[in-house]
PDB file with one MODEL, atoms N, CA, C and O in Angstrom:
MODEL        1
ATOM      1  N   MET A   1     -13.578  14.615 -19.796  1.00  0.00           N
ATOM      2  CA  MET A   1     -13.470  13.464 -20.662  1.00  0.00           C
ATOM      3  C   MET A   1     -13.825  12.210 -19.883  1.00  0.00           C
ATOM      4  O   MET A   1     -13.291  11.987 -18.797  1.00  0.00           O
ATOM      5  N   SER A   2     -14.697  11.408 -20.407  1.00  0.00           N
ATOM      6  CA  SER A   2     -15.146  10.195 -19.742  1.00  0.00           C
ATOM      7  C   SER A   2     -14.136   9.066 -19.927  1.00  0.00           C
ATOM      8  O   SER A   2     -13.417   9.027 -20.925  1.00  0.00           O
ATOM      9  N   ASP A   3     -14.085   8.141 -18.953  1.00  0.00           N
ATOM     10  CA  ASP A   3     -13.181   7.000 -19.049  1.00  0.00           C
ATOM     11  C   ASP A   3     -13.584   6.063 -20.183  1.00  0.00           C
ATOM     12  O   ASP A   3     -12.760   5.281 -20.659  1.00  0.00           O
ATOM     13  N   GLN A   4     -14.835   6.132 -20.618  1.00  0.00           N
ATOM     14  CA  GLN A   4     -15.318   5.220 -21.651  1.00  0.00           C
ATOM     15  C   GLN A   4     -15.121   5.766 -23.056  1.00  0.00           C
ATOM     16  O   GLN A   4     -15.186   5.005 -24.021  1.00  0.00           O
ATOM     17  N   ASP A   5     -14.881   7.071 -23.195  1.00  0.00           N
ATOM     18  CA  ASP A   5     -14.666   7.662 -24.503  1.00  0.00           C
ATOM     19  C   ASP A   5     -13.264   7.333 -24.998  1.00  0.00           C
ATOM     20  O   ASP A   5     -12.306   7.428 -24.231  1.00  0.00           O
ATOM     21  N   PRO A   6     -13.121   6.945 -26.274  1.00  0.00           N
ATOM     22  CA  PRO A   6     -11.771   6.759 -26.789  1.00  0.00           C
ATOM     23  C   PRO A   6     -11.079   8.120 -26.890  1.00  0.00           C
ATOM     24  O   PRO A   6     -11.699   9.118 -27.259  1.00  0.00           O
ATOM     25  N   MET A   7      -9.802   8.146 -26.561  1.00  0.00           N
ATOM     26  CA  MET A   7      -9.075   9.407 -26.548  1.00  0.00           C
ATOM     27  C   MET A   7      -8.635   9.772 -27.967  1.00  0.00           C
ATOM     28  O   MET A   7      -7.951   8.983 -28.618  1.00  0.00           O
ATOM     29  N   PRO A   8      -9.017  10.955 -28.455  1.00  0.00           N
ATOM     30  CA  PRO A   8      -8.547  11.384 -29.775  1.00  0.00           C
ATOM     31  C   PRO A   8      -7.034  11.534 -29.789  1.00  0.00           C
ATOM     32  O   PRO A   8      -6.415  11.776 -28.753  1.00  0.00           O
ATOM     33  N   LYS A   9      -6.445  11.391 -30.965  1.00  0.00           N
ATOM     34  CA  LYS A   9      -4.998  11.459 -31.102  1.00  0.00           C
ATOM     35  C   LYS A   9      -4.432  12.815 -30.697  1.00  0.00           C
ATOM     36  O   LYS A   9      -3.266  12.895 -30.310  1.00  0.00           O
ATOM     37  N   GLU A  10      -5.219  13.874 -30.775  1.00  0.00           N
ATOM     38  CA  GLU A  10      -4.736  15.217 -30.477  1.00  0.00           C
ATOM     39  C   GLU A  10      -4.540  15.464 -28.985  1.00  0.00           C
ATOM     40  O   GLU A  10      -3.903  16.446 -28.602  1.00  0.00           O
ATOM     41  N   TYR A  11      -5.072  14.596 -28.147  1.00  0.00           N
ATOM     42  CA  TYR A  11      -4.975  14.805 -26.706  1.00  0.00           C
ATOM     43  C   TYR A  11      -3.599  14.393 -26.203  1.00  0.00           C
ATOM     44  O   TYR A  11      -3.069  13.348 -26.582  1.00  0.00           O
ATOM     45  N   ARG A  12      -3.032  15.233 -25.343  1.00  0.00           N
ATOM     46  CA  ARG A  12      -1.712  14.989 -24.759  1.00  0.00           C
ATOM     47  C   ARG A  12      -1.798  15.175 -23.250  1.00  0.00           C
ATOM     48  O   ARG A  12      -2.688  15.863 -22.749  1.00  0.00           O
ATOM     49  N   LEU A  13      -0.875  14.562 -22.537  1.00  0.00           N
ATOM     50  CA  LEU A  13      -0.831  14.742 -21.092  1.00  0.00           C
ATOM     51  C   LEU A  13      -0.507  16.204 -20.792  1.00  0.00           C
ATOM     52  O   LEU A  13       0.501  16.731 -21.262  1.00  0.00           O
ATOM     53  N   THR A  14      -1.358  16.851 -20.012  1.00  0.00           N
ATOM     54  CA  THR A  14      -1.232  18.272 -19.702  1.00  0.00           C
ATOM     55  C   THR A  14      -1.193  18.456 -18.195  1.00  0.00           C
ATOM     56  O   THR A  14      -1.970  17.838 -17.467  1.00  0.00           O
ATOM     57  N   THR A  15      -0.297  19.295 -17.734  1.00  0.00           N
ATOM     58  CA  THR A  15      -0.191  19.616 -16.313  1.00  0.00           C
ATOM     59  C   THR A  15      -0.331  21.121 -16.157  1.00  0.00           C
ATOM     60  O   THR A  15       0.291  21.893 -16.886  1.00  0.00           O
ATOM     61  N   ALA A  16      -1.155  21.529 -15.200  1.00  0.00           N
ATOM     62  CA  ALA A  16      -1.336  22.949 -14.921  1.00  0.00           C
ATOM     63  C   ALA A  16      -1.039  23.205 -13.449  1.00  0.00           C
ATOM     64  O   ALA A  16      -1.574  22.527 -12.572  1.00  0.00           O
ATOM     65  N   GLU A  17      -0.187  24.182 -13.188  1.00  0.00           N
ATOM     66  CA  GLU A  17       0.065  24.634 -11.821  1.00  0.00           C
ATOM     67  C   GLU A  17      -0.819  25.858 -11.611  1.00  0.00           C
ATOM     68  O   GLU A  17      -0.600  26.908 -12.214  1.00  0.00           O
ATOM     69  N   ILE A  18      -1.811  25.710 -10.756  1.00  0.00           N
ATOM     70  CA  ILE A  18      -2.787  26.775 -10.503  1.00  0.00           C
ATOM     71  C   ILE A  18      -2.455  27.419  -9.168  1.00  0.00           C
ATOM     72  O   ILE A  18      -2.471  26.757  -8.130  1.00  0.00           O
ATOM     73  N   GLN A  19      -2.157  28.705  -9.198  1.00  0.00           N
ATOM     74  CA  GLN A  19      -1.926  29.443  -7.961  1.00  0.00           C
ATOM     75  C   GLN A  19      -3.179  30.266  -7.680  1.00  0.00           C
ATOM     76  O   GLN A  19      -3.697  30.962  -8.553  1.00  0.00           O
ATOM     77  N   TYR A  20      -3.652  30.169  -6.443  1.00  0.00           N
ATOM     78  CA  TYR A  20      -4.891  30.846  -6.090  1.00  0.00           C
ATOM     79  C   TYR A  20      -4.771  31.487  -4.714  1.00  0.00           C
ATOM     80  O   TYR A  20      -3.966  31.072  -3.880  1.00  0.00           O
ATOM     81  N   HIS A  21      -5.597  32.514  -4.500  1.00  0.00           N
ATOM     82  CA  HIS A  21      -5.621  33.206  -3.211  1.00  0.00           C
ATOM     83  C   HIS A  21      -6.370  32.343  -2.205  1.00  0.00           C
ATOM     84  O   HIS A  21      -7.470  31.864  -2.484  1.00  0.00           O
ATOM     85  N   LEU A  22      -5.780  32.150  -1.054  1.00  0.00           N
ATOM     86  CA  LEU A  22      -6.377  31.336  -0.007  1.00  0.00           C
ATOM     87  C   LEU A  22      -7.625  32.037   0.532  1.00  0.00           C
ATOM     88  O   LEU A  22      -7.542  33.192   0.950  1.00  0.00           O
ATOM     89  N   PRO A  23      -8.782  31.361   0.531  1.00  0.00           N
ATOM     90  CA  PRO A  23      -9.995  31.985   1.065  1.00  0.00           C
ATOM     91  C   PRO A  23      -9.803  32.371   2.532  1.00  0.00           C
ATOM     92  O   PRO A  23      -9.276  31.581   3.316  1.00  0.00           O
ATOM     93  N   GLY A  24     -10.216  33.552   2.899  1.00  0.00           N
ATOM     94  CA  GLY A  24     -10.072  34.037   4.269  1.00  0.00           C
ATOM     95  C   GLY A  24      -8.719  34.670   4.538  1.00  0.00           C
ATOM     96  O   GLY A  24      -8.568  35.410   5.510  1.00  0.00           O
ATOM     97  N   GLN A  25      -7.736  34.394   3.700  1.00  0.00           N
ATOM     98  CA  GLN A  25      -6.390  34.968   3.812  1.00  0.00           C
ATOM     99  C   GLN A  25      -5.939  35.380   2.405  1.00  0.00           C
ATOM    100  O   GLN A  25      -5.010  34.779   1.866  1.00  0.00           O
ATOM    101  N   PRO A  26      -6.570  36.385   1.802  1.00  0.00           N
ATOM    102  CA  PRO A  26      -6.307  36.705   0.389  1.00  0.00           C
ATOM    103  C   PRO A  26      -4.871  37.134   0.092  1.00  0.00           C
ATOM    104  O   PRO A  26      -4.469  37.160  -1.071  1.00  0.00           O
ATOM    105  N   HIS A  27      -4.093  37.469   1.119  1.00  0.00           N
ATOM    106  CA  HIS A  27      -2.703  37.847   0.878  1.00  0.00           C
ATOM    107  C   HIS A  27      -1.793  36.617   0.738  1.00  0.00           C
ATOM    108  O   HIS A  27      -0.627  36.747   0.366  1.00  0.00           O
ATOM    109  N   LEU A  28      -2.329  35.418   1.039  1.00  0.00           N
ATOM    110  CA  LEU A  28      -1.573  34.181   0.886  1.00  0.00           C
ATOM    111  C   LEU A  28      -1.968  33.480  -0.411  1.00  0.00           C
ATOM    112  O   LEU A  28      -3.136  33.495  -0.801  1.00  0.00           O
ATOM    113  N   ILE A  29      -0.984  32.863  -1.081  1.00  0.00           N
ATOM    114  CA  ILE A  29      -1.241  32.155  -2.322  1.00  0.00           C
ATOM    115  C   ILE A  29      -0.924  30.681  -2.124  1.00  0.00           C
ATOM    116  O   ILE A  29       0.133  30.324  -1.604  1.00  0.00           O
ATOM    117  N   GLN A  30      -1.845  29.837  -2.544  1.00  0.00           N
ATOM    118  CA  GLN A  30      -1.722  28.386  -2.445  1.00  0.00           C
ATOM    119  C   GLN A  30      -1.531  27.829  -3.855  1.00  0.00           C
ATOM    120  O   GLN A  30      -1.915  28.477  -4.830  1.00  0.00           O
ATOM    121  N   THR A  31      -0.944  26.639  -3.975  1.00  0.00           N
ATOM    122  CA  THR A  31      -0.725  26.010  -5.274  1.00  0.00           C
ATOM    123  C   THR A  31      -1.500  24.709  -5.367  1.00  0.00           C
ATOM    124  O   THR A  31      -1.548  23.928  -4.417  1.00  0.00           O
ATOM    125  N   PHE A  32      -2.105  24.488  -6.524  1.00  0.00           N
ATOM    126  CA  PHE A  32      -2.822  23.248  -6.828  1.00  0.00           C
ATOM    127  C   PHE A  32      -2.304  22.747  -8.174  1.00  0.00           C
ATOM    128  O   PHE A  32      -2.169  23.530  -9.114  1.00  0.00           O
ATOM    129  N   VAL A  33      -2.012  21.449  -8.274  1.00  0.00           N
ATOM    130  CA  VAL A  33      -1.524  20.880  -9.530  1.00  0.00           C
ATOM    131  C   VAL A  33      -2.632  20.026 -10.139  1.00  0.00           C
ATOM    132  O   VAL A  33      -3.159  19.119  -9.494  1.00  0.00           O
ATOM    133  N   TRP A  34      -2.973  20.326 -11.380  1.00  0.00           N
ATOM    134  CA  TRP A  34      -4.005  19.618 -12.133  1.00  0.00           C
ATOM    135  C   TRP A  34      -3.320  18.861 -13.264  1.00  0.00           C
ATOM    136  O   TRP A  34      -2.469  19.421 -13.956  1.00  0.00           O
ATOM    137  N   LYS A  35      -3.681  17.595 -13.458  1.00  0.00           N
ATOM    138  CA  LYS A  35      -3.078  16.794 -14.530  1.00  0.00           C
ATOM    139  C   LYS A  35      -4.178  16.008 -15.216  1.00  0.00           C
ATOM    140  O   LYS A  35      -4.956  15.309 -14.566  1.00  0.00           O
ATOM    141  N   GLU A  36      -4.237  16.126 -16.532  1.00  0.00           N
ATOM    142  CA  GLU A  36      -5.293  15.480 -17.306  1.00  0.00           C
ATOM    143  C   GLU A  36      -4.859  15.444 -18.765  1.00  0.00           C
ATOM    144  O   GLU A  36      -3.931  16.154 -19.154  1.00  0.00           O
ATOM    145  N   TYR A  37      -5.515  14.630 -19.570  1.00  0.00           N
ATOM    146  CA  TYR A  37      -5.273  14.642 -21.005  1.00  0.00           C
ATOM    147  C   TYR A  37      -6.086  15.773 -21.607  1.00  0.00           C
ATOM    148  O   TYR A  37      -7.282  15.896 -21.345  1.00  0.00           O
ATOM    149  N   ASP A  38      -5.432  16.599 -22.416  1.00  0.00           N
ATOM    150  CA  ASP A  38      -6.081  17.768 -22.992  1.00  0.00           C
ATOM    151  C   ASP A  38      -5.489  18.061 -24.362  1.00  0.00           C
ATOM    152  O   ASP A  38      -4.463  17.494 -24.736  1.00  0.00           O
ATOM    153  N   MET A  39      -6.131  18.939 -25.103  1.00  0.00           N
ATOM    154  CA  MET A  39      -5.741  19.248 -26.464  1.00  0.00           C
ATOM    155  C   MET A  39      -5.131  20.649 -26.552  1.00  0.00           C
ATOM    156  O   MET A  39      -5.822  21.651 -26.368  1.00  0.00           O
ATOM    157  N   ALA A  40      -3.825  20.703 -26.837  1.00  0.00           N
ATOM    158  CA  ALA A  40      -3.139  21.987 -26.992  1.00  0.00           C
ATOM    159  C   ALA A  40      -3.443  22.531 -28.384  1.00  0.00           C
ATOM    160  O   ALA A  40      -3.668  21.729 -29.291  1.00  0.00           O
ATOM    161  N   PRO A  41      -3.463  23.810 -28.605  1.00  0.00           N
ATOM    162  CA  PRO A  41      -3.190  24.908 -27.679  1.00  0.00           C
ATOM    163  C   PRO A  41      -4.436  25.481 -27.020  1.00  0.00           C
ATOM    164  O   PRO A  41      -4.328  26.435 -26.250  1.00  0.00           O
ATOM    165  N   ARG A  42      -5.616  24.931 -27.297  1.00  0.00           N
ATOM    166  CA  ARG A  42      -6.852  25.524 -26.761  1.00  0.00           C
ATOM    167  C   ARG A  42      -7.182  25.041 -25.360  1.00  0.00           C
ATOM    168  O   ARG A  42      -7.827  25.769 -24.607  1.00  0.00           O
ATOM    169  N   PHE A  43      -6.762  23.834 -24.981  1.00  0.00           N
ATOM    170  CA  PHE A  43      -6.959  23.243 -23.656  1.00  0.00           C
ATOM    171  C   PHE A  43      -8.418  23.302 -23.177  1.00  0.00           C
ATOM    172  O   PHE A  43      -8.708  23.934 -22.161  1.00  0.00           O
ATOM    173  N   PRO A  44      -9.336  22.648 -23.902  1.00  0.00           N
ATOM    174  CA  PRO A  44     -10.752  22.698 -23.502  1.00  0.00           C
ATOM    175  C   PRO A  44     -11.030  22.069 -22.141  1.00  0.00           C
ATOM    176  O   PRO A  44     -11.886  22.562 -21.406  1.00  0.00           O
ATOM    177  N   GLU A  45     -10.330  20.996 -21.788  1.00  0.00           N
ATOM    178  CA  GLU A  45     -10.553  20.353 -20.492  1.00  0.00           C
ATOM    179  C   GLU A  45     -10.106  21.269 -19.350  1.00  0.00           C
ATOM    180  O   GLU A  45     -10.788  21.366 -18.330  1.00  0.00           O
ATOM    181  N   LEU A  46      -8.982  21.930 -19.515  1.00  0.00           N
ATOM    182  CA  LEU A  46      -8.497  22.861 -18.488  1.00  0.00           C
ATOM    183  C   LEU A  46      -9.454  24.035 -18.334  1.00  0.00           C
ATOM    184  O   LEU A  46      -9.752  24.448 -17.213  1.00  0.00           O
ATOM    185  N   HIS A  47      -9.933  24.572 -19.438  1.00  0.00           N
ATOM    186  CA  HIS A  47     -10.894  25.682 -19.358  1.00  0.00           C
ATOM    187  C   HIS A  47     -12.179  25.242 -18.668  1.00  0.00           C
ATOM    188  O   HIS A  47     -12.763  25.997 -17.891  1.00  0.00           O
ATOM    189  N   ARG A  48     -12.614  24.023 -18.952  1.00  0.00           N
ATOM    190  CA  ARG A  48     -13.817  23.496 -18.287  1.00  0.00           C
ATOM    191  C   ARG A  48     -13.580  23.379 -16.783  1.00  0.00           C
ATOM    192  O   ARG A  48     -14.447  23.740 -15.987  1.00  0.00           O
ATOM    193  N   PHE A  49     -12.399  22.871 -16.390  1.00  0.00           N
ATOM    194  CA  PHE A  49     -12.060  22.745 -14.978  1.00  0.00           C
ATOM    195  C   PHE A  49     -12.006  24.118 -14.298  1.00  0.00           C
ATOM    196  O   PHE A  49     -12.534  24.285 -13.199  1.00  0.00           O
ATOM    197  N   LEU A  50     -11.374  25.094 -14.942  1.00  0.00           N
ATOM    198  CA  LEU A  50     -11.265  26.429 -14.350  1.00  0.00           C
ATOM    199  C   LEU A  50     -12.623  27.119 -14.242  1.00  0.00           C
ATOM    200  O   LEU A  50     -12.848  27.913 -13.329  1.00  0.00           O
ATOM    201  N   LYS A  51     -13.526  26.814 -15.174  1.00  0.00           N
ATOM    202  CA  LYS A  51     -14.877  27.374 -15.086  1.00  0.00           C
ATOM    203  C   LYS A  51     -15.608  26.809 -13.868  1.00  0.00           C
ATOM    204  O   LYS A  51     -16.267  27.550 -13.138  1.00  0.00           O
ATOM    205  N   VAL A  52     -15.491  25.500 -13.649  1.00  0.00           N
ATOM    206  CA  VAL A  52     -16.097  24.874 -12.463  1.00  0.00           C
ATOM    207  C   VAL A  52     -15.464  25.457 -11.208  1.00  0.00           C
ATOM    208  O   VAL A  52     -16.162  25.755 -10.239  1.00  0.00           O
ATOM    209  N   TRP A  53     -14.135  25.622 -11.221  1.00  0.00           N
ATOM    210  CA  TRP A  53     -13.417  26.206 -10.083  1.00  0.00           C
ATOM    211  C   TRP A  53     -14.002  27.571  -9.743  1.00  0.00           C
ATOM    212  O   TRP A  53     -14.356  27.825  -8.592  1.00  0.00           O
ATOM    213  N   SER A  54     -14.105  28.449 -10.733  1.00  0.00           N
ATOM    214  CA  SER A  54     -14.568  29.819 -10.456  1.00  0.00           C
ATOM    215  C   SER A  54     -16.025  29.865 -10.021  1.00  0.00           C
ATOM    216  O   SER A  54     -16.422  30.779  -9.299  1.00  0.00           O
ATOM    217  N   ASN A  55     -16.840  28.880 -10.452  1.00  0.00           N
ATOM    218  CA  ASN A  55     -18.256  28.866 -10.072  1.00  0.00           C
ATOM    219  C   ASN A  55     -18.525  28.230  -8.712  1.00  0.00           C
ATOM    220  O   ASN A  55     -19.553  28.509  -8.095  1.00  0.00           O
ATOM    221  N   THR A  56     -17.608  27.370  -8.232  1.00  0.00           N
ATOM    222  CA  THR A  56     -17.915  26.625  -7.010  1.00  0.00           C
ATOM    223  C   THR A  56     -16.958  26.859  -5.849  1.00  0.00           C
ATOM    224  O   THR A  56     -17.331  26.617  -4.701  1.00  0.00           O
ATOM    225  N   LEU A  57     -15.740  27.320  -6.107  1.00  0.00           N
ATOM    226  CA  LEU A  57     -14.764  27.495  -5.034  1.00  0.00           C
ATOM    227  C   LEU A  57     -14.561  28.967  -4.700  1.00  0.00           C
ATOM    228  O   LEU A  57     -14.770  29.842  -5.541  1.00  0.00           O
ATOM    229  N   ASP A  58     -14.149  29.227  -3.458  1.00  0.00           N
ATOM    230  CA  ASP A  58     -13.963  30.599  -3.003  1.00  0.00           C
ATOM    231  C   ASP A  58     -12.602  31.183  -3.365  1.00  0.00           C
ATOM    232  O   ASP A  58     -12.473  32.404  -3.456  1.00  0.00           O
ATOM    233  N   GLY A  59     -11.590  30.357  -3.573  1.00  0.00           N
ATOM    234  CA  GLY A  59     -10.243  30.852  -3.846  1.00  0.00           C
ATOM    235  C   GLY A  59     -10.116  31.400  -5.254  1.00  0.00           C
ATOM    236  O   GLY A  59     -10.228  30.654  -6.226  1.00  0.00           O
ATOM    237  N   ALA A  60      -9.883  32.704  -5.369  1.00  0.00           N
ATOM    238  CA  ALA A  60      -9.730  33.331  -6.686  1.00  0.00           C
ATOM    239  C   ALA A  60      -8.395  32.923  -7.301  1.00  0.00           C
ATOM    240  O   ALA A  60      -7.360  32.938  -6.635  1.00  0.00           O
ATOM    241  N   VAL A  61      -8.433  32.559  -8.581  1.00  0.00           N
ATOM    242  CA  VAL A  61      -7.217  32.131  -9.276  1.00  0.00           C
ATOM    243  C   VAL A  61      -6.290  33.326  -9.482  1.00  0.00           C
ATOM    244  O   VAL A  61      -6.711  34.376  -9.968  1.00  0.00           O
ATOM    245  N   HIS A  62      -5.037  33.155  -9.110  1.00  0.00           N
ATOM    246  CA  HIS A  62      -4.009  34.180  -9.295  1.00  0.00           C
ATOM    247  C   HIS A  62      -3.311  33.995 -10.635  1.00  0.00           C
ATOM    248  O   HIS A  62      -3.187  34.944 -11.409  1.00  0.00           O
ATOM    249  N   SER A  63      -2.846  32.752 -10.918  1.00  0.00           N
ATOM    250  CA  SER A  63      -2.154  32.481 -12.176  1.00  0.00           C
ATOM    251  C   SER A  63      -2.217  30.988 -12.484  1.00  0.00           C
ATOM    252  O   SER A  63      -2.447  30.160 -11.603  1.00  0.00           O
ATOM    253  N   VAL A  64      -2.008  30.672 -13.755  1.00  0.00           N
ATOM    254  CA  VAL A  64      -2.003  29.285 -14.213  1.00  0.00           C
ATOM    255  C   VAL A  64      -0.808  29.097 -15.139  1.00  0.00           C
ATOM    256  O   VAL A  64      -0.630  29.846 -16.100  1.00  0.00           O
ATOM    257  N   ARG A  65       0.011  28.088 -14.839  1.00  0.00           N
ATOM    258  CA  ARG A  65       1.154  27.750 -15.701  1.00  0.00           C
ATOM    259  C   ARG A  65       0.891  26.368 -16.272  1.00  0.00           C
ATOM    260  O   ARG A  65       0.644  25.420 -15.527  1.00  0.00           O
ATOM    261  N   VAL A  66       0.944  26.253 -17.605  1.00  0.00           N
ATOM    262  CA  VAL A  66       0.561  25.025 -18.293  1.00  0.00           C
ATOM    263  C   VAL A  66       1.751  24.435 -19.045  1.00  0.00           C
ATOM    264  O   VAL A  66       2.499  25.152 -19.709  1.00  0.00           O
ATOM    265  N   THR A  67       1.912  23.125 -18.933  1.00  0.00           N
ATOM    266  CA  THR A  67       2.878  22.394 -19.756  1.00  0.00           C
ATOM    267  C   THR A  67       2.162  21.182 -20.327  1.00  0.00           C
ATOM    268  O   THR A  67       1.224  20.660 -19.723  1.00  0.00           O
ATOM    269  N   HIS A  68       2.612  20.738 -21.497  1.00  0.00           N
ATOM    270  CA  HIS A  68       2.016  19.533 -22.066  1.00  0.00           C
ATOM    271  C   HIS A  68       3.104  18.712 -22.725  1.00  0.00           C
ATOM    272  O   HIS A  68       4.133  19.237 -23.149  1.00  0.00           O
ATOM    273  N   LEU A  69       2.860  17.430 -22.802  1.00  0.00           N
ATOM    274  CA  LEU A  69       3.826  16.468 -23.304  1.00  0.00           C
ATOM    275  C   LEU A  69       3.344  15.937 -24.631  1.00  0.00           C
ATOM    276  O   LEU A  69       2.216  15.456 -24.743  1.00  0.00           O
ATOM    277  N   ASP A  70       4.202  16.022 -25.650  1.00  0.00           N
ATOM    278  CA  ASP A  70       3.860  15.405 -26.930  1.00  0.00           C
ATOM    279  C   ASP A  70       3.785  13.901 -26.745  1.00  0.00           C
ATOM    280  O   ASP A  70       4.298  13.350 -25.772  1.00  0.00           O
ATOM    281  N   ARG A  71       3.148  13.263 -27.681  1.00  0.00           N
ATOM    282  CA  ARG A  71       3.000  11.817 -27.602  1.00  0.00           C
ATOM    283  C   ARG A  71       4.380  11.166 -27.531  1.00  0.00           C
ATOM    284  O   ARG A  71       5.277  11.495 -28.307  1.00  0.00           O
ATOM    285  N   MET A  72       4.533  10.232 -26.581  1.00  0.00           N
ATOM    286  CA  MET A  72       5.834   9.580 -26.388  1.00  0.00           C
ATOM    287  C   MET A  72       6.107   8.608 -27.532  1.00  0.00           C
ATOM    288  O   MET A  72       5.213   7.910 -28.011  1.00  0.00           O
ATOM    289  N   ARG A  73       7.354   8.587 -27.948  1.00  0.00           N
ATOM    290  CA  ARG A  73       7.818   7.648 -28.963  1.00  0.00           C
ATOM    291  C   ARG A  73       8.785   6.693 -28.279  1.00  0.00           C
ATOM    292  O   ARG A  73       9.368   7.040 -27.252  1.00  0.00           O
ATOM    293  N   PRO A  74       8.966   5.499 -28.828  1.00  0.00           N
ATOM    294  CA  PRO A  74       9.883   4.543 -28.192  1.00  0.00           C
ATOM    295  C   PRO A  74      11.301   5.089 -28.054  1.00  0.00           C
ATOM    296  O   PRO A  74      11.980   4.787 -27.072  1.00  0.00           O
ATOM    297  N   ASP A  75      11.764   5.891 -29.022  1.00  0.00           N
ATOM    298  CA  ASP A  75      13.126   6.409 -28.955  1.00  0.00           C
ATOM    299  C   ASP A  75      13.268   7.636 -28.058  1.00  0.00           C
ATOM    300  O   ASP A  75      14.381   8.126 -27.863  1.00  0.00           O
ATOM    301  N   SER A  76      12.158   8.145 -27.506  1.00  0.00           N
ATOM    302  CA  SER A  76      12.245   9.341 -26.667  1.00  0.00           C
ATOM    303  C   SER A  76      12.407   9.009 -25.182  1.00  0.00           C
ATOM    304  O   SER A  76      12.633   9.899 -24.363  1.00  0.00           O
ATOM    305  N   HIS A  77      12.290   7.732 -24.844  1.00  0.00           N
ATOM    306  CA  HIS A  77      12.381   7.326 -23.437  1.00  0.00           C
ATOM    307  C   HIS A  77      13.787   6.816 -23.146  1.00  0.00           C
ATOM    308  O   HIS A  77      14.305   5.954 -23.855  1.00  0.00           O
ATOM    309  N   ARG A  78      14.393   7.356 -22.099  1.00  0.00           N
ATOM    310  CA  ARG A  78      15.719   6.906 -21.691  1.00  0.00           C
ATOM    311  C   ARG A  78      15.686   6.558 -20.217  1.00  0.00           C
ATOM    312  O   ARG A  78      15.027   7.232 -19.426  1.00  0.00           O
ATOM    313  N   HIS A  79      16.393   5.511 -19.853  1.00  0.00           N
ATOM    314  CA  HIS A  79      16.476   5.108 -18.456  1.00  0.00           C
ATOM    315  C   HIS A  79      17.618   5.852 -17.783  1.00  0.00           C
ATOM    316  O   HIS A  79      18.699   5.998 -18.353  1.00  0.00           O
ATOM    317  N   GLY A  80      17.374   6.315 -16.584  1.00  0.00           N
ATOM    318  CA  GLY A  80      18.427   6.948 -15.802  1.00  0.00           C
ATOM    319  C   GLY A  80      19.156   5.896 -14.984  1.00  0.00           C
ATOM    320  O   GLY A  80      18.726   4.745 -14.916  1.00  0.00           O
ATOM    321  N   PRO A  81      20.259   6.291 -14.365  1.00  0.00           N
ATOM    322  CA  PRO A  81      20.989   5.327 -13.546  1.00  0.00           C
ATOM    323  C   PRO A  81      20.166   4.951 -12.307  1.00  0.00           C
ATOM    324  O   PRO A  81      19.506   5.804 -11.713  1.00  0.00           O
ATOM    325  N   ASN A  82      20.211   3.692 -11.930  1.00  0.00           N
ATOM    326  CA  ASN A  82      19.528   3.226 -10.724  1.00  0.00           C
ATOM    327  C   ASN A  82      20.406   3.553  -9.529  1.00  0.00           C
ATOM    328  O   ASN A  82      21.557   3.123  -9.455  1.00  0.00           O
ATOM    329  N   ARG A  83      19.862   4.306  -8.607  1.00  0.00           N
ATOM    330  CA  ARG A  83      20.658   4.715  -7.465  1.00  0.00           C
ATOM    331  C   ARG A  83      19.719   4.952  -6.284  1.00  0.00           C
ATOM    332  O   ARG A  83      18.677   5.595  -6.419  1.00  0.00           O
ATOM    333  N   ALA A  84      20.099   4.432  -5.151  1.00  0.00           N
ATOM    334  CA  ALA A  84      19.301   4.630  -3.935  1.00  0.00           C
ATOM    335  C   ALA A  84      20.213   5.015  -2.801  1.00  0.00           C
ATOM    336  O   ALA A  84      21.315   4.482  -2.673  1.00  0.00           O
ATOM    337  N   THR A  85      19.762   5.936  -1.975  1.00  0.00           N
ATOM    338  CA  THR A  85      20.546   6.360  -0.822  1.00  0.00           C
ATOM    339  C   THR A  85      19.686   6.187   0.419  1.00  0.00           C
ATOM    340  O   THR A  85      18.540   6.634   0.459  1.00  0.00           O
ATOM    341  N   LEU A  86      20.233   5.550   1.406  1.00  0.00           N
ATOM    342  CA  LEU A  86      19.540   5.395   2.674  1.00  0.00           C
ATOM    343  C   LEU A  86      20.290   6.179   3.743  1.00  0.00           C
ATOM    344  O   LEU A  86      21.520   6.211   3.747  1.00  0.00           O
ATOM    345  N   HIS A  87      19.575   6.788   4.616  1.00  0.00           N
ATOM    346  CA  HIS A  87      20.122   7.562   5.733  1.00  0.00           C
ATOM    347  C   HIS A  87      20.850   8.754   5.208  1.00  0.00           C
ATOM    348  O   HIS A  87      21.388   9.541   5.987  1.00  0.00           O
TER     349      HIS A  87
ENDMDL
END
C-alpha cells in the first residue's frame, strides 16, 4: 500500500509474528514481527509480503501468527495508571 493512496475503511492495523528457519542453521527458529494496515480475513498485504519473502530470502517460513485490531472508537481507549520505577 502506497503512502499516497487513501486507506479504505476495511483496512485495520495487522500484526504478524513470522517464525522462520535460520539460514545455515535450519534447526534454529528466528522470529520477525511485521506490522501494517491490512484487510481481514484475506490479508492481501501480508500475502504479498510473504510472497516476496519466499522469493528473495533464504529463511523458510515455519509459522505465521496474525492478529488485527478493529477500528478504534473513542470509548474503547482507556488510560492506565502512570507509574515509573527507577533502579
